[in-house]
C-alpha positions in Angstrom: 0.0 0.0 0.0 2.8 2.4 0.8 4.4 1.8 -2.6 1.1 3.0 -4.2 1.3 6.3 -2.4 4.9 6.8 -3.3 4.2 6.0 -6.9 1.2 8.4 -6.9 3.4 11.1 -5.3 6.0 10.7 -8.0 3.3 10.9 -10.7 2.0 14.1 -9.2 5.4 15.7 -9.0 6.1 14.7 -12.6 2.8 16.1 -13.8 3.4 19.4 -11.9 6.9 19.7 -13.5 5.4 19.0 -16.9 2.6 21.6 -16.4 5.1 24.2 -15.2 7.4 23.5 -18.2 4.5 23.8 -20.6 3.2 27.0 -19.0 6.7 28.5 -19.0 7.2 27.6 -22.7 3.8 29.1 -23.6 4.6 32.4 -21.8 8.0 32.6 -23.4 6.6 31.8 -26.9 3.8 34.3 -26.6 6.1 37.0 -25.2 8.7 36.5 -27.9 6.1 36.3 -30.7 4.1 39.4 -29.7 5.9 41.9 -27.5 9.2 42.5 -29.3 7.4 43.3 -32.6 4.7 45.5 -31.0 6.6 47.3 -28.2 10.3 46.8 -29.0 11.0 44.8 -25.8 13.6 42.2 -25.9 12.9 38.5 -26.2 13.0 36.5 -22.9 14.5 33.1 -22.0 12.6 30.2 -20.5 13.9 31.0 -17.0 12.6 34.5 -17.3 9.2 33.2 -18.4 9.1 31.0 -15.3 9.9 34.1 -13.3 7.1 36.0 -14.9 4.7 33.1 -14.0 5.8 33.3 -10.3 5.6 37.1 -10.3 2.1 37.0 -11.8 1.0 34.4 -9.2 2.3 36.6 -6.4 0.7 39.8 -7.8 -2.6 38.4 -9.0 -3.1 35.1 -7.1 -1.7 36.0 -3.8 0.2 33.6 -1.5 -2.8 31.9 0.0 -2.1 28.5 -1.6 -4.1 26.3 -3.9 -6.8 25.0 -1.4 -10.5 25.3 -1.7 -11.6 28.8 -2.1 -14.9 30.0 -0.6 -15.0 27.1 1.9 -15.4 29.5 4.8 -18.3 31.3 3.0 -20.0 28.0 2.4 -19.8 26.9 6.0 -21.1 30.3 7.3 -24.0 30.1 4.8 -24.9 26.5 5.8 -24.9 27.6 9.5 -27.2 30.5 8.7 -29.5 28.2 6.6 -29.8 25.8 9.5 -30.9 28.6 11.8 -33.6 29.9 9.5 -37.2 29.1 9.9 -39.1 27.6 7.0 -40.7 31.0 6.3 -37.3 32.8 6.3 -36.0 30.1 3.9 -38.9 30.7 1.6 -38.4 34.4 1.6 -34.7 33.9 0.9 -35.4 31.6 -2.0 -38.0 34.1 -3.5 -35.5 37.0 -3.2 -32.7 34.9 -4.7 -34.9 33.5 -7.4 -35.9 36.9 -8.6 -32.3 37.8 -9.2 -30.5 34.6 -10.1 -30.5 33.4 -13.7 -34.1 33.9 -14.4 -35.1 31.1 -12.0 -38.0 32.7 -10.3 -40.7 30.1 -11.0 -41.6 27.5 -8.4 -40.7 24.6 -10.7 -37.0 25.7 -10.8 -36.7 25.7 -7.0 -34.8 22.8 -5.3 -37.1 20.5 -3.4 -37.1 21.0 0.3 -35.8 17.8 1.9 -35.9 18.9 5.6 
Protein backbone atom coordinates (compact mmCIF):
# COMPACT_ATOMS: atom_id res chain seq x y z
CA UNK A 1 0.00 0.00 0.00
CA UNK A 2 2.84 2.37 0.80
CA UNK A 3 4.35 1.82 -2.65
CA UNK A 4 1.08 2.95 -4.19
CA UNK A 5 1.26 6.31 -2.41
CA UNK A 6 4.93 6.78 -3.30
CA UNK A 7 4.17 6.02 -6.95
CA UNK A 8 1.21 8.39 -6.86
CA UNK A 9 3.38 11.14 -5.34
CA UNK A 10 6.03 10.69 -8.03
CA UNK A 11 3.34 10.88 -10.72
CA UNK A 12 1.96 14.10 -9.23
CA UNK A 13 5.40 15.70 -9.05
CA UNK A 14 6.11 14.69 -12.65
CA UNK A 15 2.76 16.10 -13.77
CA UNK A 16 3.40 19.38 -11.92
CA UNK A 17 6.85 19.69 -13.50
CA UNK A 18 5.41 19.01 -16.95
CA UNK A 19 2.63 21.56 -16.45
CA UNK A 20 5.09 24.16 -15.18
CA UNK A 21 7.35 23.53 -18.17
CA UNK A 22 4.50 23.83 -20.64
CA UNK A 23 3.19 27.02 -19.03
CA UNK A 24 6.69 28.50 -19.01
CA UNK A 25 7.17 27.63 -22.66
CA UNK A 26 3.77 29.12 -23.55
CA UNK A 27 4.60 32.40 -21.77
CA UNK A 28 8.01 32.55 -23.44
CA UNK A 29 6.59 31.81 -26.90
CA UNK A 30 3.78 34.34 -26.58
CA UNK A 31 6.08 37.03 -25.22
CA UNK A 32 8.69 36.47 -27.91
CA UNK A 33 6.08 36.35 -30.69
CA UNK A 34 4.12 39.45 -29.71
CA UNK A 35 5.92 41.92 -27.50
CA UNK A 36 9.23 42.47 -29.34
CA UNK A 37 7.39 43.28 -32.56
CA UNK A 38 4.72 45.46 -30.96
CA UNK A 39 6.59 47.29 -28.20
CA UNK A 40 10.26 46.81 -29.00
CA UNK A 41 10.95 44.85 -25.80
CA UNK A 42 13.65 42.20 -25.86
CA UNK A 43 12.93 38.48 -26.15
CA UNK A 44 12.99 36.51 -22.90
CA UNK A 45 14.46 33.14 -21.96
CA UNK A 46 12.64 30.15 -20.49
CA UNK A 47 13.86 30.96 -16.98
CA UNK A 48 12.63 34.54 -17.30
CA UNK A 49 9.24 33.21 -18.43
CA UNK A 50 9.07 31.03 -15.32
CA UNK A 51 9.94 34.12 -13.27
CA UNK A 52 7.06 35.97 -14.91
CA UNK A 53 4.72 33.11 -13.96
CA UNK A 54 5.85 33.27 -10.33
CA UNK A 55 5.57 37.07 -10.30
CA UNK A 56 2.06 37.00 -11.76
CA UNK A 57 1.03 34.39 -9.19
CA UNK A 58 2.28 36.60 -6.38
CA UNK A 59 0.71 39.78 -7.75
CA UNK A 60 -2.62 38.43 -8.98
CA UNK A 61 -3.13 35.15 -7.12
CA UNK A 62 -1.66 36.00 -3.77
CA UNK A 63 0.23 33.63 -1.51
CA UNK A 64 -2.78 31.87 -0.03
CA UNK A 65 -2.14 28.46 -1.56
CA UNK A 66 -4.14 26.25 -3.87
CA UNK A 67 -6.77 25.03 -1.40
CA UNK A 68 -10.53 25.26 -1.73
CA UNK A 69 -11.61 28.82 -2.15
CA UNK A 70 -14.87 29.97 -0.64
CA UNK A 71 -15.03 27.13 1.88
CA UNK A 72 -15.40 29.53 4.80
CA UNK A 73 -18.27 31.28 3.02
CA UNK A 74 -20.04 27.99 2.39
CA UNK A 75 -19.77 26.92 6.03
CA UNK A 76 -21.15 30.25 7.26
CA UNK A 77 -24.03 30.09 4.80
CA UNK A 78 -24.88 26.54 5.84
CA UNK A 79 -24.92 27.58 9.49
CA UNK A 80 -27.23 30.49 8.69
CA UNK A 81 -29.48 28.25 6.61
CA UNK A 82 -29.83 25.78 9.49
CA UNK A 83 -30.90 28.57 11.84
CA UNK A 84 -33.57 29.94 9.48
CA UNK A 85 -37.21 29.13 9.94
CA UNK A 86 -39.09 27.63 6.96
CA UNK A 87 -40.72 31.02 6.33
CA UNK A 88 -37.34 32.77 6.27
CA UNK A 89 -35.99 30.13 3.91
CA UNK A 90 -38.93 30.65 1.56
CA UNK A 91 -38.43 34.43 1.58
CA UNK A 92 -34.73 33.93 0.91
CA UNK A 93 -35.44 31.60 -2.03
CA UNK A 94 -37.95 34.08 -3.45
CA UNK A 95 -35.50 36.98 -3.17
CA UNK A 96 -32.68 34.94 -4.67
CA UNK A 97 -34.89 33.49 -7.39
CA UNK A 98 -35.93 36.92 -8.61
CA UNK A 99 -32.27 37.83 -9.17
CA UNK A 100 -30.50 34.63 -10.14
CA UNK A 101 -30.45 33.41 -13.74
CA UNK A 102 -34.14 33.94 -14.36
CA UNK A 103 -35.07 31.05 -12.04
CA UNK A 104 -38.01 32.73 -10.35
CA UNK A 105 -40.69 30.13 -11.03
CA UNK A 106 -41.63 27.52 -8.45
CA UNK A 107 -40.66 24.58 -10.67
CA UNK A 108 -37.03 25.69 -10.78
CA UNK A 109 -36.66 25.70 -7.01
CA UNK A 110 -34.83 22.83 -5.35
CA UNK A 111 -37.08 20.53 -3.39
CA UNK A 112 -37.15 20.95 0.34
CA UNK A 113 -35.81 17.78 1.95
CA UNK A 114 -35.93 18.87 5.57
